[in-house]
MINU-702548 format. One record per residue (C-alpha): z negated, x negated, y; residue number from 1. Coordinates in pm, 1 decimal, decimal comma, always signed. Last residue first. Layout:
REM residues N
<zz:Z&xx:X&yy:Y&nr:NUM>;
...
***
This chain:
REM residues 186
<zz:+4008,8&xx:-457,7&yy:+5419,1&nr:186>;
<zz:+4094,3&xx:-585,2&yy:+5764,2&nr:185>;
<zz:+3795,9&xx:-618,9&yy:+5995,5&nr:184>;
<zz:+3843,2&xx:-495,2&yy:+6354,6&nr:183>;
<zz:+3542,9&xx:-268,6&yy:+6343,9&nr:182>;
<zz:+3303,2&xx:-354,5&yy:+6062,0&nr:181>;
<zz:+3385,3&xx:-217,4&yy:+5719,6&nr:180>;
<zz:+3194,5&xx:+93,8&yy:+5617,3&nr:179>;
<zz:+2894,9&xx:+23,9&yy:+5395,7&nr:178>;
<zz:+2928,6&xx:+117,8&yy:+5028,7&nr:177>;
<zz:+2663,8&xx:+372,5&yy:+4941,1&nr:176>;
<zz:+2436,0&xx:+275,3&yy:+4655,8&nr:175>;
<zz:+2501,1&xx:+467,6&yy:+4337,7&nr:174>;
<zz:+2287,7&xx:+778,5&yy:+4297,8&nr:173>;
<zz:+1967,7&xx:+733,6&yy:+4101,5&nr:172>;
<zz:+1968,6&xx:+869,7&yy:+3750,3&nr:171>;
<zz:+1789,0&xx:+1195,9&yy:+3701,1&nr:170>;
<zz:+1500,2&xx:+1189,9&yy:+3454,3&nr:169>;
<zz:+1570,2&xx:+1307,1&yy:+3103,1&nr:168>;
<zz:+1235,0&xx:+1440,1&yy:+2980,4&nr:167>;
<zz:+1199,8&xx:+1505,3&yy:+2608,0&nr:166>;
<zz:+994,2&xx:+1818,5&yy:+2563,1&nr:165>;
<zz:+730,6&xx:+1892,0&yy:+2300,2&nr:164>;
<zz:+564,2&xx:+2223,3&yy:+2221,1&nr:163>;
<zz:+275,1&xx:+2348,0&yy:+2009,3&nr:162>;
<zz:+221,5&xx:+2723,7&yy:+1997,3&nr:161>;
<zz:-81,6&xx:+2905,5&yy:+2132,5&nr:160>;
<zz:-222,7&xx:+3251,0&yy:+2060,9&nr:159>;
<zz:-440,4&xx:+3350,6&yy:+2349,9&nr:158>;
<zz:-799,5&xx:+3463,0&yy:+2301,7&nr:157>;
<zz:-882,4&xx:+3644,4&yy:+2624,3&nr:156>;
<zz:-526,5&xx:+3709,6&yy:+2745,0&nr:155>;
<zz:-363,2&xx:+3774,5&yy:+2408,8&nr:154>;
<zz:-26,5&xx:+3904,5&yy:+2515,6&nr:153>;
<zz:+152,0&xx:+4198,4&yy:+2355,5&nr:152>;
<zz:+488,0&xx:+4306,3&yy:+2490,8&nr:151>;
<zz:+587,5&xx:+4670,5&yy:+2457,6&nr:150>;
<zz:+953,7&xx:+4769,2&yy:+2423,1&nr:149>;
<zz:+858,7&xx:+5045,4&yy:+2178,1&nr:148>;
<zz:+1083,5&xx:+4960,5&yy:+1883,3&nr:147>;
<zz:+1136,9&xx:+4595,1&yy:+1977,4&nr:146>;
<zz:+765,8&xx:+4521,5&yy:+1973,0&nr:145>;
<zz:+765,7&xx:+4192,0&yy:+2161,6&nr:144>;
<zz:+496,3&xx:+3933,3&yy:+2094,0&nr:143>;
<zz:+365,5&xx:+3685,6&yy:+2347,4&nr:142>;
<zz:+277,9&xx:+3324,0&yy:+2287,6&nr:141>;
<zz:+92,5&xx:+3081,2&yy:+2513,4&nr:140>;
<zz:+237,2&xx:+2733,8&yy:+2540,5&nr:139>;
<zz:+104,7&xx:+2404,8&yy:+2409,2&nr:138>;
<zz:+115,4&xx:+2034,2&yy:+2465,4&nr:137>;
<zz:+372,3&xx:+1759,3&yy:+2469,9&nr:136>;
<zz:+563,3&xx:+1585,5&yy:+2747,8&nr:135>;
<zz:+831,0&xx:+1320,2&yy:+2746,6&nr:134>;
<zz:+903,4&xx:+950,4&yy:+2720,7&nr:133>;
<zz:+593,4&xx:+889,7&yy:+2509,1&nr:132>;
<zz:+366,2&xx:+1191,4&yy:+2535,2&nr:131>;
<zz:+237,2&xx:+1287,8&yy:+2880,0&nr:130>;
<zz:+40,8&xx:+1613,8&yy:+2883,3&nr:129>;
<zz:+146,0&xx:+1980,0&yy:+2894,1&nr:128>;
<zz:-41,3&xx:+2310,4&yy:+2928,3&nr:127>;
<zz:+155,0&xx:+2636,6&yy:+2964,8&nr:126>;
<zz:+39,0&xx:+2996,1&yy:+3020,1&nr:125>;
<zz:+274,2&xx:+3291,5&yy:+2976,4&nr:124>;
<zz:+393,3&xx:+3552,0&yy:+3228,6&nr:123>;
<zz:+621,2&xx:+3826,6&yy:+3094,7&nr:122>;
<zz:+944,5&xx:+3909,8&yy:+3272,4&nr:121>;
<zz:+1104,1&xx:+4250,1&yy:+3314,3&nr:120>;
<zz:+1470,0&xx:+4348,6&yy:+3284,7&nr:119>;
<zz:+1553,4&xx:+4294,1&yy:+2918,2&nr:118>;
<zz:+1878,5&xx:+4209,1&yy:+2737,4&nr:117>;
<zz:+1781,7&xx:+3846,9&yy:+2684,1&nr:116>;
<zz:+1405,3&xx:+3801,7&yy:+2711,5&nr:115>;
<zz:+1266,7&xx:+3719,9&yy:+3055,3&nr:114>;
<zz:+1004,0&xx:+3446,1&yy:+3076,7&nr:113>;
<zz:+769,7&xx:+3383,7&yy:+3368,8&nr:112>;
<zz:+616,3&xx:+3044,4&yy:+3302,8&nr:111>;
<zz:+261,7&xx:+2955,5&yy:+3393,2&nr:110>;
<zz:+40,9&xx:+2667,1&yy:+3494,6&nr:109>;
<zz:-103,8&xx:+2337,6&yy:+3378,1&nr:108>;
<zz:+37,0&xx:+1983,2&yy:+3388,9&nr:107>;
<zz:-240,8&xx:+1766,1&yy:+3249,0&nr:106>;
<zz:-375,5&xx:+1418,5&yy:+3323,9&nr:105>;
<zz:-602,5&xx:+1536,0&yy:+3605,2&nr:104>;
<zz:-474,8&xx:+1878,8&yy:+3702,9&nr:103>;
<zz:-114,8&xx:+1858,0&yy:+3825,4&nr:102>;
<zz:+19,9&xx:+2207,0&yy:+3886,2&nr:101>;
<zz:+287,6&xx:+2382,6&yy:+3679,8&nr:100>;
<zz:+536,2&xx:+2652,6&yy:+3786,3&nr:99>;
<zz:+808,8&xx:+2757,1&yy:+3539,6&nr:98>;
<zz:+1070,7&xx:+3027,4&yy:+3588,1&nr:97>;
<zz:+1243,0&xx:+3124,3&yy:+3263,5&nr:96>;
<zz:+1549,6&xx:+3344,4&yy:+3250,0&nr:95>;
<zz:+1799,3&xx:+3515,6&yy:+3017,4&nr:94>;
<zz:+1609,7&xx:+3431,1&yy:+2704,0&nr:93>;
<zz:+1685,6&xx:+3446,4&yy:+2329,5&nr:92>;
<zz:+2047,0&xx:+3323,5&yy:+2354,7&nr:91>;
<zz:+2016,2&xx:+3075,1&yy:+2065,3&nr:90>;
<zz:+2158,2&xx:+2785,6&yy:+2269,8&nr:89>;
<zz:+1909,8&xx:+2850,1&yy:+2552,0&nr:88>;
<zz:+2024,5&xx:+2643,1&yy:+2848,6&nr:87>;
<zz:+1924,5&xx:+2580,9&yy:+3210,8&nr:86>;
<zz:+1601,5&xx:+2778,8&yy:+3229,0&nr:85>;
<zz:+1428,5&xx:+2708,1&yy:+3557,7&nr:84>;
<zz:+1163,5&xx:+2457,7&yy:+3658,0&nr:83>;
<zz:+894,1&xx:+2388,0&yy:+3912,8&nr:82>;
<zz:+641,6&xx:+2101,8&yy:+3895,0&nr:81>;
<zz:+379,5&xx:+2101,4&yy:+4168,7&nr:80>;
<zz:+185,9&xx:+1813,1&yy:+4325,6&nr:79>;
<zz:+430,2&xx:+1520,5&yy:+4326,5&nr:78>;
<zz:+724,3&xx:+1728,7&yy:+4451,0&nr:77>;
<zz:+867,5&xx:+1779,9&yy:+4101,2&nr:76>;
<zz:+1192,7&xx:+1962,8&yy:+4025,8&nr:75>;
<zz:+1291,2&xx:+2072,0&yy:+3674,5&nr:74>;
<zz:+1608,1&xx:+2194,7&yy:+3504,3&nr:73>;
<zz:+1493,9&xx:+2341,3&yy:+3172,5&nr:72>;
<zz:+1663,7&xx:+2301,5&yy:+2834,2&nr:71>;
<zz:+1630,6&xx:+2483,5&yy:+2503,1&nr:70>;
<zz:+1808,6&xx:+2264,2&yy:+2247,1&nr:69>;
<zz:+1590,1&xx:+2342,3&yy:+1944,7&nr:68>;
<zz:+1400,8&xx:+2012,8&yy:+1980,4&nr:67>;
<zz:+1309,1&xx:+2087,0&yy:+2345,7&nr:66>;
<zz:+1492,3&xx:+1942,4&yy:+2643,4&nr:65>;
<zz:+1351,0&xx:+1885,2&yy:+2991,7&nr:64>;
<zz:+1615,1&xx:+1796,5&yy:+3250,7&nr:63>;
<zz:+1508,6&xx:+1612,0&yy:+3561,2&nr:62>;
<zz:+1200,4&xx:+1591,9&yy:+3776,9&nr:61>;
<zz:+887,6&xx:+1478,4&yy:+3592,0&nr:60>;
<zz:+768,2&xx:+1261,8&yy:+3878,3&nr:59>;
<zz:+496,8&xx:+1003,1&yy:+3946,2&nr:58>;
<zz:+423,4&xx:+999,0&yy:+3574,7&nr:57>;
<zz:+92,7&xx:+1147,2&yy:+3463,2&nr:56>;
<zz:-175,0&xx:+898,4&yy:+3369,4&nr:55>;
<zz:-353,6&xx:+987,3&yy:+3051,7&nr:54>;
<zz:-658,8&xx:+1208,3&yy:+3093,9&nr:53>;
<zz:-936,6&xx:+1135,9&yy:+2851,0&nr:52>;
<zz:-1133,9&xx:+1462,1&yy:+2837,0&nr:51>;
<zz:-846,0&xx:+1667,1&yy:+2985,5&nr:50>;
<zz:-614,2&xx:+1535,0&yy:+2714,3&nr:49>;
<zz:-844,5&xx:+1680,7&yy:+2450,6&nr:48>;
<zz:-822,6&xx:+2019,8&yy:+2622,0&nr:47>;
<zz:-442,1&xx:+1992,0&yy:+2630,0&nr:46>;
<zz:-433,7&xx:+1906,3&yy:+2258,0&nr:45>;
<zz:-651,7&xx:+2206,4&yy:+2156,8&nr:44>;
<zz:-1016,8&xx:+2144,2&yy:+2077,3&nr:43>;
<zz:-1168,8&xx:+2122,9&yy:+1734,1&nr:42>;
<zz:-1486,6&xx:+2303,5&yy:+1627,4&nr:41>;
<zz:-1299,9&xx:+2580,2&yy:+1451,8&nr:40>;
<zz:-942,3&xx:+2475,4&yy:+1385,4&nr:39>;
<zz:-707,8&xx:+2468,5&yy:+1687,5&nr:38>;
<zz:-439,9&xx:+2732,4&yy:+1653,8&nr:37>;
<zz:-108,8&xx:+2619,8&yy:+1509,8&nr:36>;
<zz:+130,8&xx:+2908,6&yy:+1539,5&nr:35>;
<zz:+364,6&xx:+2963,6&yy:+1246,1&nr:34>;
<zz:+718,3&xx:+2839,4&yy:+1244,5&nr:33>;
<zz:+988,7&xx:+2862,6&yy:+1504,2&nr:32>;
<zz:+962,4&xx:+3007,4&yy:+1849,8&nr:31>;
<zz:+753,3&xx:+2744,6&yy:+2016,2&nr:30>;
<zz:+706,1&xx:+2666,8&yy:+2380,9&nr:29>;
<zz:+955,2&xx:+2913,1&yy:+2521,1&nr:28>;
<zz:+703,1&xx:+3178,5&yy:+2426,0&nr:27>;
<zz:+875,2&xx:+3510,0&yy:+2364,6&nr:26>;
<zz:+801,6&xx:+3551,5&yy:+1994,4&nr:25>;
<zz:+1022,6&xx:+3830,5&yy:+1866,2&nr:24>;
<zz:+917,2&xx:+4115,7&yy:+1644,5&nr:23>;
<zz:+1185,5&xx:+4230,7&yy:+1402,8&nr:22>;
<zz:+943,2&xx:+4349,9&yy:+1135,9&nr:21>;
<zz:+812,5&xx:+4593,8&yy:+1391,2&nr:20>;
<zz:+488,7&xx:+4541,2&yy:+1577,6&nr:19>;
<zz:+263,9&xx:+4841,0&yy:+1623,8&nr:18>;
<zz:-53,4&xx:+4723,0&yy:+1451,2&nr:17>;
<zz:-23,4&xx:+4354,2&yy:+1551,0&nr:16>;
<zz:-387,5&xx:+4257,1&yy:+1477,0&nr:15>;
<zz:-609,3&xx:+4556,5&yy:+1403,9&nr:14>;
<zz:-826,6&xx:+4649,4&yy:+1695,7&nr:13>;
<zz:-1141,2&xx:+4494,8&yy:+1843,9&nr:12>;
<zz:-945,6&xx:+4215,9&yy:+2017,4&nr:11>;
<zz:-744,7&xx:+4470,2&yy:+2221,2&nr:10>;
<zz:-432,5&xx:+4278,4&yy:+2320,1&nr:9>;
<zz:-329,1&xx:+4291,1&yy:+2682,5&nr:8>;
<zz:-30,0&xx:+4518,9&yy:+2742,4&nr:7>;
<zz:+300,6&xx:+4428,0&yy:+2901,0&nr:6>;
<zz:+565,2&xx:+4698,6&yy:+2920,7&nr:5>;
<zz:+912,3&xx:+4550,4&yy:+2906,8&nr:4>;
<zz:+1219,4&xx:+4702,9&yy:+3068,6&nr:3>;
<zz:+1531,9&xx:+4807,0&yy:+2880,2&nr:2>;
<zz:+1869,0&xx:+4702,0&yy:+3012,6&nr:1>;
***
């Protein structure tokens, strides 16, 4: 397996100078379509949510599923949300470890994503807010130059992609049937 070399983007340089035509977006948040940066003067969805924070659910534990079938198994202790990649139907990633903290009405943190066939992970920022029965927000993108193995992240001016997850919360276990009392025929 080839390892990744992560390099912050130099904003004074030409955008994507070394990227091959086969560049791969590593952000679990949005791999299809063009990024949707906030237009000048407008704030990103997570920033808007911070102004008028909606109430976060007591727990987001369960299975988070994105439109393309990517699924995460998530645990939530009420302060920190942790998740791991459960399914990637397209086989783009071998791992994703997610850690988000509750900040007002937003879940904010990072995901360490490992591309299939690679050894090293790249850390990407995530910001999610309640949206219906799920979560919506944005994830930071990273670009992989397949020729050199370098990953480009835009630390100072990140490129963001919109994301939405449906959250399937675990069903409660059936109530235990009490044992019959001693001497009672069942």
